Each structure stands twice: as structure tokens, then as C-alpha cells.
N, C-alpha and C positions, 0 to 999 in steps of 0.2 A: 151673312155678307156684311163686310165692314162698309162704313160710309165712303171709303176711298174707291170701292168698286163701282160706285155710281158717279164718281167725279170725272167728267169728260177730260179735263186738263190732265189729271193724273193718268188716265187711261191712254191718252195720246203719248205721253212721256213713256209709259211702260211699253207701248207698241214699238216705239223706236228702240228702246233698250233691248227688246227681244230679238232684234235683227243681229245675227252673229257675224258682225263685220270685224272679225278677229284675225290677226296675223297668225301664221303666214298665209299668203295667197288669198287675199281678201277678194270676195265677189261683191262689188258695190251696187249691183242691180237692184237688190231689194231696198237699199237705202234710197236710191234714186226714185223708185216707184213711190215709196212712202213720202218723200219730200215733194214730189209732183202733186200728190193728193193734197198735201197741206197747202201748197200754193193755190190749187184750185179752190179749196175751201176759203182761202183768204182773198180770192179773186185777184191774184197778183201773177204777173208773168214769171216764168221759170225758165232759165237757160241752163243747158248742160254742155260744158266745154270739155271735150276729150282731146287734149293736146298730146297726150300719150295714150296708147291703147290700154283700156281697162283701168285708167287712172282719171275718172271723171271729176270735174269741179261743178258743183251745183250753185247757181246764183238766183235767188228770189229777190225781186226788185219792187220797192214801193216808191214811186216817183213823187218828188216833192213839188211844192208850188213854185219853187225857183230852181229848176233842174240845172241851170247854168252854174250854180254854186258847187264847189267841191263836195262830193258825197261822203256819207258815212258808211263804212264797211264793218259789219258785225260778223266775225269769223269763228268757226269751230271746225273740228275735224270729225269725220265719220268713223274712222278706224279706231280699234281698241287693241290693247295688248293681250297676249295669251293668259290663260288662267291655269291654276292647279285646282281643278274642280273638286278633288277630294278634300281640300282644305276649306271649302266654302260651307257655310251653314245652310244655304239654299242654292239650288242650281243657278249659276251666274248669268244665264241667258233666259231665265224664266221671269225675271223682274218681279220676284215675289215681294208682296207687301204685307207686313205684319199687322196684327190687330191694332198696335199702337202707332202705325204709320211709317215705319222704316221700309224703304225700297232698296232691296239688295240686287245689284246687277253690275256687271262689268260695263263701265261707261257712265255709271250714275254720277260720278264726279268728273271723270276724264274721258270724254268731254261732250257726251251727248246731252248732258244737262244744259250746258251753255247754248247749244243749238236750239233746244226746245224753249229755253228762257227767251231767246231772241224772237222766235216765232210766236210764242204765246203773248209776249208783250205787244208785239205789232198787232196781233189779233184783237187784244183788248182796246188798243188805241183806235183801230179802225171801227170797231163796234161802237165806240164812243163818239165817232164822227170827227176825230182829230185829224187835222191836216198839218203836215210838217213842211218847213221851208226847203230843207235839203233832201235830196233823194237818199234813201236808205237801202243798201244792198245787204242781204243776208247770205253769206257764203258757207258752203260745206265742202271741205277739201279732203283728199285722200292722203294716206301714208305719212301723216305727221309723226306717228310713232316710229317710223323708219328714218326720220330726219327731214321729211318734207321735200326732199330733192325732186321727186316725181309729182309732187303736189303743188304746194303754194309757191315754191321757188320758181318753177317753170311758169306757173300761171301769172305771177306778178311781174314777170319779165316779158309778157306777151302783149300783143296789140289788143286782145280782148280785154285784158285788165286795164290797159291805158284808157280805153273807152269808158270805163266805169267812173273815171275822173275822181278818184278817191282822195279825200283831204284828210281823213282820220280813220284809223282802224282800231277796233276793240277786239281783243283776242282773249286767251285764257289765262287765269291764274289758278288758284286752288281754294277750296273752301276754308272758312275760318272757324275755329272752335270757340271763338269769342262771340258773345251775344250782340256786340255793337260795332266791332271793327272788322272791316273787310281787308283782304290782302290784294294788292295790285302789283304789277310788274311794269317798270318803265325802261328796262334794259336787260341785257343778258351778258353772261360771260362768253368769251370766245373759246370755242372748242378746238383743241389741237390733239391729235393722236400720233405718237411717234414710235419709231422702231430704231434702236441704236444697236449696230452690229460691231463687235470687237473681234478682230482677227489677231492671232498670236502664234507663237511657236508651238509645235505639236511634238509628241513623243510619248514615252512611257510615263504612266502616272506616278511612278516611284521616284522620278528624277527632279532635281532642282537645277535651275539655269542661273549662272552668275550674271549674265548680261541680257540675254533674250527675255522678253516679257510675254507671259501667257495671256490668252484671251480672258482667263479668269481674273487675273490681276487688273486688267483694263476695265472689265465690266464691274468689278468691285468698286473701282474709283467712280465710275459713272453712277452707279446706284447710290453710293454714299453722297455724292453731290446733290442728286435729286432728292434724297431723303432728308438731307440737311435743310434744303430750301423748304421742303414739305413741312418739316417740324416748325419752322419759323411762322409759316402761314397757319398751321394748326393752333399755335399759341394765340394768334390773333383771334381765331374763332372761339377758343376756350375763354378768352378774355372779353367776349361779348360782341365781336364784329359779326354782322350777318353773313351767312354762308356765301351769298352772292357777291360780297365785297372782298372775299379772299380768293387767292389762286389755289386751286386744288390740284395735287399731283398724286396719282395712284399707279403703282406698279401692278399691271394686270396680266403679264405673261412673260415667261422665260423659256428660251429654247436653245438647243444645241447639244453637242456631245454625241459620241457614238457608243462608248463603253466606259465603265467606271474606272478602268485602269489605263485609259488612253487620254492624254491631254487633248482637249478639243481644239480643232483648227479655228473654230469661231463660235461665239456665243452671242445671243441677241436678247435684248430686254425691251419690253413694250411699256409705254406710259400713256395713260389717259390724263390729259391736262385741260383744265378750264381756267382761262386767264381772266382775272378781274378787270373790269373796265378802268379801274384806277391804276393798273399796272402799265408801264411803258412797254408796249408789245415788241417793238424793235429791240429794245435793250434786253428783254427777256429772251428773245430768239438768239441774240448774240451771246448771251450768257451760256446757253446750252451749247452753241457751237464752240465756245471757249472751253467748256468742259471736255468736249470730244477731242479737241486739239491737245489739251493737257493730259488726257488719258494715254496718249501715245499714237504711233503710226497705225494706219489701217483701222481707224475707227470712223464709221460712217453713220450719218443721220438720215433717216427716211421718214417722210410724212405720209401717213395714211389719210389724215384729215388735217387740212390747214385752212380753216375758215378765215376770212378777212376780219379785221378788228370790228367787233359789233358796235353799232351806234346806240346811244341811249336817247330816249325821248325827254326833252327838257321839261322841268316842272316849275319853271319860273313864272313871273307875273304875265309874261307875254304868251304863255301856253294856254290859249283860250279854250281849247277842247278839254284839256286836263282840268282847268279851273272850273269849267261848266260842270264836269263830272263831280269834282270834289264838292262844289257848292251844293249841288243837288243832294248828294248823300248826307252832307252835314245838316242841311235843312230838314232832313228826316230824323235828326237826332242821332245819326250814326257817323262813322268816320272811316277813312281809308289809310292804311299803312302801305306805302308804295316802296318796294325794294327792288334790287337787282335779282332777276330770276336765277336760282341756283342751277337750273337745267337749261333746256332750250325749248322754244315754242316757234310757231310759224311767224310770229310778229317780227322776228329778226330779218326776214326777207322783205317785209314791208318797210322797215326802217332803212334798209339798204337802198330803197327807192326814194329816200328823202321824205317819207311820209311818217308823221308821228303816230305812234301806236302805244296803247296801254293794255296790259292784260288785266281783266277784271271779271271775276266770277262771284256774283252777289248771293252767296249762300253762307249763312251763319250757323252757329251751334252745331258744327259738324266735325267729327274727327277726320283728319287728313289721311285718306286711304287710297290715294292715287297709286295705281299699279299693285295694290295690296290685295290680300284675301278679304272677302266680305266687304268690298267697296259698297257704300250705301249713302243714301241721303234721305232725310225725313220729308214727308209730303208737305208738312206745314212750312218748313224752311224753303223748299222748292217754290211753293206758291208765294211766299213772301219775296223770294228773289224775282218773281215776275213783276210784283208791284214796284220794286226798286228799279228793275230794268225798264219798265214803262217810263218812269220819270227821267231816267238817264237818257233814254233814246230821245225824248222830247227836248231835253236840254242840249244834247249834242246836235241834233238836226236843226235846231233853231239858233245855234250859236252864231 
């Protein structure tokens, strides 16, 4: 038996990882039962809010000495993405730990690690007799991996959330392969998903038309304009711009046509778009509408996802929660590199409420394997993350 088998902290982490809260059709009951047990062990109240059936939000609360102050929310999500089990070195819901301390499990990085870091840090603080000024809420939400619409979005718009009086939220980032520098997120790109449909003259596939324009000609124009813009952004990325600071466009689907020798009456193309916060969102939308107009008549734009422009959390001298976080980490001889998240997290819903939020996952020396095969974290780096999280919680709650 390795030393890790006797480590209570690691065993609690592994117990949580073994819960198969995996999409599709997640059953969150086992997660709820586990979290309730943790709250009982911490002697803290635990509330379960089910604003939508089978979509529970769990909130464990440590009341501060000055509960009238805006509170700190430490958030993570309970759900994990599916796996290709045959590609894993060890079963992904076994939470296998190797002799040298690597824990293999879906959720080891995204995002059950953060939830347990929050709980274990609070456990150590309480055991040490620490009292904090601000109330600290530890939340566990559903369905982040599906976009968070039935999880954090609905919850943070509710009266139940308003009563938490949140002044700052800390959410997820991703592990760092560096031994001294953490990654953090202070904003996100805006997700837009569009379908452009081009209608044109139909007829025999052997024909040419002197005046009428085919759907193929129109869609070729549209694709060319999108790909031209995409290449300009790709060059920014190649030249060193962080991914979160460029606008990405990817063609993800084409459809249309009935037979190879028949001109299609219509063709459609789908694009996944993530707009940089440094892009003028209105100008970007008008640019796409202009392309559709220039392509010809009967070209229509349809949005599948049209998120509002995402806000960013300021990192200036007046951002006292961010500065408390940064000072604490630097006082430990470490540092934080904060960037725009290339994907999406639940923090965007918090920022829409006018609440500052930072994504921060204090795990170092770890290859980034979010959503990948053999997702893993080392027990030593996980436990070091608890030490960092303890100090960060104290700094935030006493800011």
C-alpha cells in the first residue's frame, strides 16, 4: 500500500472523483450526498437549490464575523465530459493512484479538483481556529460542460443567489505546467454560432447560367470572406497573441443538395465564432451582415448562439480582490499570469451580474489535459494547491 492510500485528504478527493457524474443524462444525487457529508464533517450548513428539476446547485456556507459585507463565492462544477475509456491507461472513474502519486480520473483537472481544494482549504482553516470577516460560500453547480444554462446562469439570476450577497467569485482556470506561475482568467470571448443559408437557381448539374446565380456561388463567397478574416486572426495567434485575445472562426458544418447532377436549391454553412473582448462586437456583426448582402439575394443569417458581449474583470489598482489574490500568491514566491479564457466558464454569468470574477486553479507542474485522455494530477501538487488556496481564501475574505 502506497503512502497515498493512508492520506485522508487524497482519499476524499478520490471518493469524489469516483462519482460518475458524466454526460449525457447526469444523475447528481451521489454528488449531493457526498457534499452533504463533507458539510457535516465541516460543521457547516449546506443548501441544495433545485431551480430546475434534476439540476441541483449545492452551496456550503461559512459565515464570517462581518456577514453584512459582500461575500466570497468559490465555485466549481460537478459534471464532467464523456470519456473514450479504451484510450485511458487506467479506468477513468476508478481514481487510480500510481506508486509515484499520479491520480488518473476524469475530473481530476476539470473541475472536481477545484471543488475539493475549496473544501479542504476551509477544513484546514477551521481546524486552525481561523475566523474570516466575509462569509465564504462554496458552490457546486450542474451542467457547466453543457454551457451552464441550466446551472449557474439560472442560479445567478435567482433570488436565492441574490441573498448570498456575493461581492467576488472565484471560478476555474486550468493547471499550469510551470513550477511557479499559475494561470488565471479575468474574462472570456463571446460565443456566437451561426448558420448562413444561400438560395439560388436550380437545374441540371451540367448547365451554366449567364445571369442567374447558384447557391454554390453564393456560399463560396461567404466561405471565402469568413476564411479571409480567419486567416488574419490566425496570423495574430502565430505571431504570439494569446488565443483568448484573437477572434476564432471555424467552419463546422456544411449541408444541402439532393443529388450530384442537380444544382441545389439551397446550401447552408455553419460557423463557430468566439469574439475577442478587444473586437468591436457590433462592427463584427455588421461585417457579417454585409457579407451576406454582398453575396446576393436570398442569403440569410441565423444565430444558434448569440451571447451578449462578455464583460471582463478589471485588473487595475482599484481591483482589491484581484490585488489581494495576486499579492498573496507573490508573497509565496509564485506568480499569476491572467489571460482571457479561450473557451467559456460559469464566471461569465457572474460577470453579467456586475460581480468581479477570476478563474484560478492553483495546481502547478501539471500537463494540461482538460477533456483529454488520461486526465491526471499529482497528489503532491494537489496538496500544495490546498496550501495556496488556504492563503488565498484568507486574503479574499479579509479584503
